[in-house]
Phi, psi and omega in degrees: 000131181285148177283124183258359182085176182280145174287143174262147173241122178244139181237131183238144171269133180230173172249022176287123184243338184256138180301321180298318178295318179298319179297317179294318178294323178300317178299313181296315180298316181290331175293322182276332183226068188294342182268002182260152172263123189227136173206158177251147170235091183281350177285334179290145182298337179266003180047066191293137166248121183245129182230132180231134178170183184273334185228071180267124176250106180304318183297318180292321179296312181298316180296319181296313178296324179298322179295338177263008175087016181250148175270144182205129177219142181290136174267141179244000000 
């Protein structure tokens, strides 16, 4: 088995507030990034989007959510 490197975990603050919206966005995100593990935590005050994988592009994630009218910014 080839060494693939460490998985990155990126955490984003969003303005997604409804579970139904998060579910729809999750489908879109997984269609665009099928190799990533993605989930929302809407109970958190920052309405967290958590993404784990080998090739996470913050810019692409932010741009994709933006096209659907949502704000998203990486937390550091």
